[in-house]
PDBQT receptor file of N, H, CA, C and O in Angstrom, charges set to zero:
ATOM      1  N   MET A   1     110.544 113.194 151.813  1.00  0.00    +0.000 N 
ATOM      2  CA  MET A   1     109.885 113.897 150.707  1.00  0.00    +0.000 C 
ATOM      3  C   MET A   1     108.535 114.454 151.173  1.00  0.00    +0.000 C 
ATOM      4  O   MET A   1     107.857 113.846 152.001  1.00  0.00    +0.000 OA
ATOM      5  N   PRO A   2     108.159 115.605 150.638  1.00  0.00    +0.000 N 
ATOM      6  CA  PRO A   2     106.850 116.172 150.998  1.00  0.00    +0.000 C 
ATOM      7  C   PRO A   2     105.725 115.312 150.460  1.00  0.00    +0.000 C 
ATOM      8  O   PRO A   2     105.870 114.657 149.428  1.00  0.00    +0.000 OA
ATOM      9  N   ALA A   3     104.606 115.317 151.160  1.00  0.00    +0.000 N 
ATOM     10  H   ALA A   3     104.488 115.849 151.999  1.00  0.00    +0.000 HD
ATOM     11  CA  ALA A   3     103.478 114.481 150.749  1.00  0.00    +0.000 C 
ATOM     12  C   ALA A   3     102.938 114.919 149.395  1.00  0.00    +0.000 C 
ATOM     13  O   ALA A   3     102.241 114.156 148.726  1.00  0.00    +0.000 OA
ATOM     14  N   SER A   4     103.260 116.161 148.981  1.00  0.00    +0.000 N 
ATOM     15  H   SER A   4     103.826 116.782 149.524  1.00  0.00    +0.000 HD
ATOM     16  CA  SER A   4     102.753 116.681 147.713  1.00  0.00    +0.000 C 
ATOM     17  C   SER A   4     103.585 116.182 146.540  1.00  0.00    +0.000 C 
ATOM     18  O   SER A   4     103.212 116.377 145.383  1.00  0.00    +0.000 OA
ATOM     19  N   CYS A   5     104.706 115.541 146.836  1.00  0.00    +0.000 N 
ATOM     20  H   CYS A   5     105.009 115.382 147.776  1.00  0.00    +0.000 HD
ATOM     21  CA  CYS A   5     105.578 115.031 145.777  1.00  0.00    +0.000 C 
ATOM     22  C   CYS A   5     104.855 113.926 145.010  1.00  0.00    +0.000 C 
ATOM     23  O   CYS A   5     104.427 112.942 145.615  1.00  0.00    +0.000 OA
ATOM     24  N   PRO A   6     104.710 114.067 143.691  1.00  0.00    +0.000 N 
ATOM     25  CA  PRO A   6     104.015 113.066 142.867  1.00  0.00    +0.000 C 
ATOM     26  C   PRO A   6     104.576 111.666 143.071  1.00  0.00    +0.000 C 
ATOM     27  O   PRO A   6     103.820 110.699 143.164  1.00  0.00    +0.000 OA
ATOM     28  N   ALA A   7     105.889 111.556 143.142  1.00  0.00    +0.000 N 
ATOM     29  H   ALA A   7     106.503 112.341 143.067  1.00  0.00    +0.000 HD
ATOM     30  CA  ALA A   7     106.516 110.244 143.316  1.00  0.00    +0.000 C 
ATOM     31  C   ALA A   7     106.094 109.639 144.650  1.00  0.00    +0.000 C 
ATOM     32  O   ALA A   7     105.831 108.439 144.736  1.00  0.00    +0.000 OA
ATOM     33  N   MET A   8     106.028 110.471 145.693  1.00  0.00    +0.000 N 
ATOM     34  H   MET A   8     106.242 111.446 145.623  1.00  0.00    +0.000 HD
ATOM     35  CA  MET A   8     105.638 109.988 147.012  1.00  0.00    +0.000 C 
ATOM     36  C   MET A   8     104.190 109.525 146.989  1.00  0.00    +0.000 C 
ATOM     37  O   MET A   8     103.845 108.506 147.586  1.00  0.00    +0.000 OA
ATOM     38  N   MET A   9     103.340 110.285 146.290  1.00  0.00    +0.000 N 
ATOM     39  H   MET A   9     103.620 111.114 145.805  1.00  0.00    +0.000 HD
ATOM     40  CA  MET A   9     101.927 109.923 146.203  1.00  0.00    +0.000 C 
ATOM     41  C   MET A   9     101.786 108.594 145.479  1.00  0.00    +0.000 C 
ATOM     42  O   MET A   9     100.957 107.764 145.853  1.00  0.00    +0.000 OA
ATOM     43  N   LEU A  10     102.595 108.390 144.443  1.00  0.00    +0.000 N 
ATOM     44  H   LEU A  10     103.268 109.064 144.139  1.00  0.00    +0.000 HD
ATOM     45  CA  LEU A  10     102.549 107.129 143.707  1.00  0.00    +0.000 C 
ATOM     46  C   LEU A  10     102.980 105.994 144.619  1.00  0.00    +0.000 C 
ATOM     47  O   LEU A  10     102.367 104.926 144.623  1.00  0.00    +0.000 OA
ATOM     48  N   CYS A  11     104.035 106.222 145.391  1.00  0.00    +0.000 N 
ATOM     49  H   CYS A  11     104.533 107.089 145.387  1.00  0.00    +0.000 HD
ATOM     50  CA  CYS A  11     104.531 105.185 146.306  1.00  0.00    +0.000 C 
ATOM     51  C   CYS A  11     103.465 104.845 147.341  1.00  0.00    +0.000 C 
ATOM     52  O   CYS A  11     103.213 103.673 147.619  1.00  0.00    +0.000 OA
ATOM     53  N   LEU A  12     102.842 105.875 147.910  1.00  0.00    +0.000 N 
ATOM     54  H   LEU A  12     103.048 106.827 147.685  1.00  0.00    +0.000 HD
ATOM     55  CA  LEU A  12     101.807 105.643 148.922  1.00  0.00    +0.000 C 
ATOM     56  C   LEU A  12     100.634 104.902 148.311  1.00  0.00    +0.000 C 
ATOM     57  O   LEU A  12     100.078 103.996 148.931  1.00  0.00    +0.000 OA
ATOM     58  N   ALA A  13     100.253 105.279 147.102  1.00  0.00    +0.000 N 
ATOM     59  H   ALA A  13     100.705 106.015 146.598  1.00  0.00    +0.000 HD
ATOM     60  CA  ALA A  13      99.128 104.624 146.436  1.00  0.00    +0.000 C 
ATOM     61  C   ALA A  13      99.448 103.156 146.213  1.00  0.00    +0.000 C 
ATOM     62  O   ALA A  13      98.587 102.292 146.381  1.00  0.00    +0.000 OA
ATOM     63  N   MET A  14     100.698 102.876 145.831  1.00  0.00    +0.000 N 
ATOM     64  H   MET A  14     101.397 103.578 145.695  1.00  0.00    +0.000 HD
ATOM     65  CA  MET A  14     101.106 101.496 145.579  1.00  0.00    +0.000 C 
ATOM     66  C   MET A  14     101.117 100.704 146.884  1.00  0.00    +0.000 C 
ATOM     67  O   MET A  14     100.664  99.560 146.927  1.00  0.00    +0.000 OA
ATOM     68  N   LEU A  15     101.641 101.324 147.956  1.00  0.00    +0.000 N 
ATOM     69  H   LEU A  15     102.009 102.254 147.921  1.00  0.00    +0.000 HD
ATOM     70  CA  LEU A  15     101.720 100.630 149.238  1.00  0.00    +0.000 C 
ATOM     71  C   LEU A  15     100.330 100.371 149.808  1.00  0.00    +0.000 C 
ATOM     72  O   LEU A  15     100.040  99.281 150.302  1.00  0.00    +0.000 OA
ATOM     73  N   ARG A  16      99.469 101.396 149.731  1.00  0.00    +0.000 N 
ATOM     74  H   ARG A  16      99.705 102.281 149.330  1.00  0.00    +0.000 HD
ATOM     75  CA  ARG A  16      98.133 101.260 150.326  1.00  0.00    +0.000 C 
ATOM     76  C   ARG A  16      97.251 100.368 149.472  1.00  0.00    +0.000 C 
ATOM     77  O   ARG A  16      96.331  99.732 149.987  1.00  0.00    +0.000 OA
ATOM     78  N   GLY A  17      97.517 100.311 148.170  1.00  0.00    +0.000 N 
ATOM     79  H   GLY A  17      98.264 100.828 147.752  1.00  0.00    +0.000 HD
ATOM     80  CA  GLY A  17      96.706  99.491 147.287  1.00  0.00    +0.000 C 
ATOM     81  C   GLY A  17      97.376  98.170 146.977  1.00  0.00    +0.000 C 
ATOM     82  O   GLY A  17      96.957  97.451 146.070  1.00  0.00    +0.000 OA
ATOM     83  N   TYR A  18      98.433  97.843 147.740  1.00  0.00    +0.000 N 
ATOM     84  H   TYR A  18      98.774  98.427 148.477  1.00  0.00    +0.000 HD
ATOM     85  CA  TYR A  18      99.215  96.636 147.446  1.00  0.00    +0.000 C 
ATOM     86  C   TYR A  18      98.348  95.385 147.453  1.00  0.00    +0.000 C 
ATOM     87  O   TYR A  18      98.494  94.516 146.594  1.00  0.00    +0.000 OA
ATOM     88  N   GLU A  19      97.444  95.299 148.426  1.00  0.00    +0.000 N 
ATOM     89  H   GLU A  19      97.325  96.005 149.124  1.00  0.00    +0.000 HD
ATOM     90  CA  GLU A  19      96.583  94.117 148.520  1.00  0.00    +0.000 C 
ATOM     91  C   GLU A  19      95.732  93.990 147.267  1.00  0.00    +0.000 C 
ATOM     92  O   GLU A  19      95.553  92.895 146.734  1.00  0.00    +0.000 OA
ATOM     93  N   ARG A  20      95.204  95.127 146.797  1.00  0.00    +0.000 N 
ATOM     94  H   ARG A  20      95.350  96.017 147.230  1.00  0.00    +0.000 HD
ATOM     95  CA  ARG A  20      94.383  95.097 145.589  1.00  0.00    +0.000 C 
ATOM     96  C   ARG A  20      95.251  94.804 144.381  1.00  0.00    +0.000 C 
ATOM     97  O   ARG A  20      94.839  94.088 143.468  1.00  0.00    +0.000 OA
ATOM     98  N   ILE A  21      96.464  95.363 144.377  1.00  0.00    +0.000 N 
ATOM     99  H   ILE A  21      96.800  95.944 145.118  1.00  0.00    +0.000 HD
ATOM    100  CA  ILE A  21      97.393  95.122 143.271  1.00  0.00    +0.000 C 
ATOM    101  C   ILE A  21      97.717  93.635 143.181  1.00  0.00    +0.000 C 
ATOM    102  O   ILE A  21      97.852  93.087 142.087  1.00  0.00    +0.000 OA
ATOM    103  N   GLU A  22      97.843  92.981 144.343  1.00  0.00    +0.000 N 
ATOM    104  H   GLU A  22      97.733  93.426 145.232  1.00  0.00    +0.000 HD
ATOM    105  CA  GLU A  22      98.135  91.542 144.342  1.00  0.00    +0.000 C 
ATOM    106  C   GLU A  22      96.999  90.772 143.688  1.00  0.00    +0.000 C 
ATOM    107  O   GLU A  22      97.230  89.808 142.957  1.00  0.00    +0.000 OA
ATOM    108  N   LEU A  23      95.768  91.204 143.955  1.00  0.00    +0.000 N 
ATOM    109  H   LEU A  23      95.580  91.986 144.548  1.00  0.00    +0.000 HD
ATOM    110  CA  LEU A  23      94.610  90.519 143.381  1.00  0.00    +0.000 C 
ATOM    111  C   LEU A  23      94.656  90.596 141.862  1.00  0.00    +0.000 C 
ATOM    112  O   LEU A  23      94.349  89.625 141.170  1.00  0.00    +0.000 OA
ATOM    113  N   TYR A  24      95.044  91.764 141.349  1.00  0.00    +0.000 N 
ATOM    114  H   TYR A  24      95.293  92.553 141.910  1.00  0.00    +0.000 HD
ATOM    115  CA  TYR A  24      95.104  91.951 139.905  1.00  0.00    +0.000 C 
ATOM    116  C   TYR A  24      96.539  91.852 139.402  1.00  0.00    +0.000 C 
ATOM    117  O   TYR A  24      96.831  92.192 138.256  1.00  0.00    +0.000 OA
ATOM    118  N   GLY A  25      97.435  91.383 140.276  1.00  0.00    +0.000 N 
ATOM    119  H   GLY A  25      97.198  91.108 141.208  1.00  0.00    +0.000 HD
ATOM    120  CA  GLY A  25      98.860  91.313 139.951  1.00  0.00    +0.000 C 
ATOM    121  C   GLY A  25      99.140  90.560 138.670  1.00  0.00    +0.000 C 
ATOM    122  O   GLY A  25     100.076  90.894 137.943  1.00  0.00    +0.000 OA
ATOM    123  N   VAL A  26      98.335  89.541 138.383  1.00  0.00    +0.000 N 
ATOM    124  H   VAL A  26      97.575  89.270 138.973  1.00  0.00    +0.000 HD
ATOM    125  CA  VAL A  26      98.570  88.738 137.183  1.00  0.00    +0.000 C 
ATOM    126  C   VAL A  26      98.438  89.610 135.942  1.00  0.00    +0.000 C 
ATOM    127  O   VAL A  26      99.255  89.525 135.026  1.00  0.00    +0.000 OA
ATOM    128  N   ASP A  27      97.397  90.456 135.916  1.00  0.00    +0.000 N 
ATOM    129  H   ASP A  27      96.733  90.526 136.661  1.00  0.00    +0.000 HD
ATOM    130  CA  ASP A  27      97.173  91.312 134.760  1.00  0.00    +0.000 C 
ATOM    131  C   ASP A  27      98.150  92.484 134.753  1.00  0.00    +0.000 C 
ATOM    132  O   ASP A  27      98.746  92.801 133.724  1.00  0.00    +0.000 OA
ATOM    133  N   LEU A  28      98.311  93.135 135.929  1.00  0.00    +0.000 N 
ATOM    134  H   LEU A  28      97.827  92.878 136.765  1.00  0.00    +0.000 HD
ATOM    135  CA  LEU A  28      99.204  94.280 136.013  1.00  0.00    +0.000 C 
ATOM    136  C   LEU A  28     100.644  93.866 135.768  1.00  0.00    +0.000 C 
ATOM    137  O   LEU A  28     101.400  94.583 135.113  1.00  0.00    +0.000 OA
ATOM    138  N   GLY A  29     101.027  92.702 136.298  1.00  0.00    +0.000 N 
ATOM    139  H   GLY A  29     100.413  92.119 136.830  1.00  0.00    +0.000 HD
ATOM    140  CA  GLY A  29     102.398  92.222 136.157  1.00  0.00    +0.000 C 
ATOM    141  C   GLY A  29     102.784  92.087 134.696  1.00  0.00    +0.000 C 
ATOM    142  O   GLY A  29     103.932  92.339 134.331  1.00  0.00    +0.000 OA
ATOM    143  N   ALA A  30     101.837  91.693 133.860  1.00  0.00    +0.000 N 
ATOM    144  H   ALA A  30     100.904  91.489 134.157  1.00  0.00    +0.000 HD
ATOM    145  CA  ALA A  30     102.127  91.511 132.444  1.00  0.00    +0.000 C 
ATOM    146  C   ALA A  30     102.480  92.852 131.811  1.00  0.00    +0.000 C 
ATOM    147  O   ALA A  30     103.260  92.915 130.860  1.00  0.00    +0.000 OA
ATOM    148  N   ASN A  31     101.894  93.931 132.352  1.00  0.00    +0.000 N 
ATOM    149  H   ASN A  31     101.260  93.880 133.124  1.00  0.00    +0.000 HD
ATOM    150  CA  ASN A  31     102.150  95.253 131.787  1.00  0.00    +0.000 C 
ATOM    151  C   ASN A  31     103.438  95.859 132.333  1.00  0.00    +0.000 C 
ATOM    152  O   ASN A  31     104.169  96.525 131.601  1.00  0.00    +0.000 OA
ATOM    153  N   TYR A  32     103.721  95.631 133.616  1.00  0.00    +0.000 N 
ATOM    154  H   TYR A  32     103.128  95.089 134.211  1.00  0.00    +0.000 HD
ATOM    155  CA  TYR A  32     104.879  96.250 134.256  1.00  0.00    +0.000 C 
ATOM    156  C   TYR A  32     106.141  95.411 134.128  1.00  0.00    +0.000 C 
ATOM    157  O   TYR A  32     107.243  95.939 134.275  1.00  0.00    +0.000 OA
ATOM    158  N   ALA A  33     106.005  94.131 133.861  1.00  0.00    +0.000 N 
ATOM    159  H   ALA A  33     105.110  93.703 133.742  1.00  0.00    +0.000 HD
ATOM    160  CA  ALA A  33     107.161  93.231 133.810  1.00  0.00    +0.000 C 
ATOM    161  C   ALA A  33     108.070  93.606 132.653  1.00  0.00    +0.000 C 
ATOM    162  O   ALA A  33     109.099  92.963 132.444  1.00  0.00    +0.000 OA
TER     163      ALA A  33
C-alpha cells in the first residue's frame, strides 16, 4: 500500500506508538475492546 493510504498511516502510527499505547493500554483497551 502507498504510504499516503490512510489505513497504512493508521497502522504505522499504531506500530510506532505501540509502546505508548501499552502504557495507556488499560484506558484505551476499555474503549476499543
